[in-house]
C-alpha positions as CSV (number, residue, x, y, z in Angstrom):
1,M,96.2,117.8,104.5
2,S,94.3,120.8,105.5
3,A,91.4,123.0,104.5
4,L,93.5,126.0,105.4
5,V,90.9,128.7,105.0
6,A,87.5,128.5,103.3
7,G,88.0,127.6,99.7
8,Q,91.6,126.3,100.0
9,L,93.2,122.9,100.3
10,G,96.9,122.6,101.4
11,V,99.7,120.6,102.8
12,D,101.5,122.2,105.8
13,R,105.1,121.3,105.4
14,T,106.5,123.6,108.1
15,R,107.4,120.7,110.4
16,S,108.6,118.4,107.7
17,G,112.2,119.7,107.5
18,N,114.5,119.8,104.6
19,N,118.1,118.8,104.1
20,S,118.6,121.3,101.3
21,G,120.2,124.7,101.9
22,A,118.4,126.0,98.8
23,E,114.9,126.1,100.5
24,P,115.3,125.6,104.3
25,N,111.6,126.2,105.1
26,L,109.2,124.4,102.9
27,G,106.1,126.3,104.3
28,V,102.5,125.6,103.2
29,H,101.7,124.4,99.7
30,K,98.1,125.3,98.9
31,G,95.6,126.1,96.2
32,P,91.9,127.1,95.7
33,L,89.2,124.5,96.2
34,A,85.5,125.1,95.8
35,L,83.2,122.6,97.6
36,S,79.8,121.7,96.4
37,N,77.4,121.1,99.3
38,G,80.3,121.4,101.8
39,T,81.5,117.8,101.2
40,L,85.1,116.9,100.6
41,T,86.4,113.5,99.5
42,L,90.1,113.1,99.6
43,D,92.3,110.4,98.2
44,V,95.8,111.0,99.6
45,F,98.9,109.1,98.7
46,V,102.2,109.3,100.6
47,D,105.2,107.6,99.1
48,R,108.4,108.6,100.9
49,S,108.7,112.3,100.3
50,M,105.9,112.6,97.7
51,V,102.5,113.7,98.8
52,E,99.6,113.6,96.3
53,A,96.0,114.6,97.2
54,Y,93.0,114.3,94.9
55,A,90.0,116.3,96.1
56,N,86.5,115.4,95.0
57,N,87.9,113.6,91.9
58,H,88.5,117.1,90.5
59,K,91.5,118.9,92.0
60,C,95.0,117.6,92.6
61,L,97.8,118.9,94.8
62,T,101.2,117.3,94.6
63,T,104.1,118.3,96.8
64,R,107.2,117.0,98.6
65,A,107.7,116.7,102.4
66,Y,111.0,115.5,103.8
67,P,111.0,113.8,107.3
68,F,114.4,114.9,108.4
69,R,113.4,116.6,111.6
70,Q,113.2,114.7,115.0
71,D,109.6,115.8,115.4
72,S,108.5,114.6,111.9
73,L,106.7,111.6,113.2
74,G,103.4,111.3,111.5
75,R,100.6,112.8,109.4
76,R,97.6,114.7,110.5
77,L,94.3,115.6,108.8
78,F,92.8,118.8,110.1
79,G,90.3,121.6,109.2
80,D,88.4,124.2,111.1
81,G,84.9,122.9,111.9
82,S,85.5,119.8,109.8
83,V,84.2,116.3,110.7
84,V,85.8,113.2,109.3
85,K,83.0,110.7,108.5
86,S,85.3,107.8,107.5
87,M,88.9,107.0,106.7
88,T,90.7,104.0,105.2
89,V,94.4,103.6,105.3
90,W,96.3,101.1,103.1
91,K,100.0,100.3,103.3
92,M,101.5,100.7,99.9
93,G,103.5,97.8,98.6
94,N,106.9,97.8,96.9
95,M,106.8,98.5,93.1
96,T,109.0,95.4,92.5
97,D,106.9,92.9,94.6
């Protein structure tokens, strides 16, 4: 997830790969996001290829990222001049458990 430029939230999928010839470069999926008092709270869910991000309980961004490339090894949160104050990660369970 990334605050790509001021006023935007996005998912950079350029290194995620794709096994489809229809869209070989997934690029960056982004949209507008206005912040009140400069604070951003993100709830991000990754379930296989599905990425869902909920920003400040107001905006939602949903996209797909396919980990087919050899260097598709993780996730990264970044933003210019941003400071992460806290982060909690949970492992999602199986729907049938």
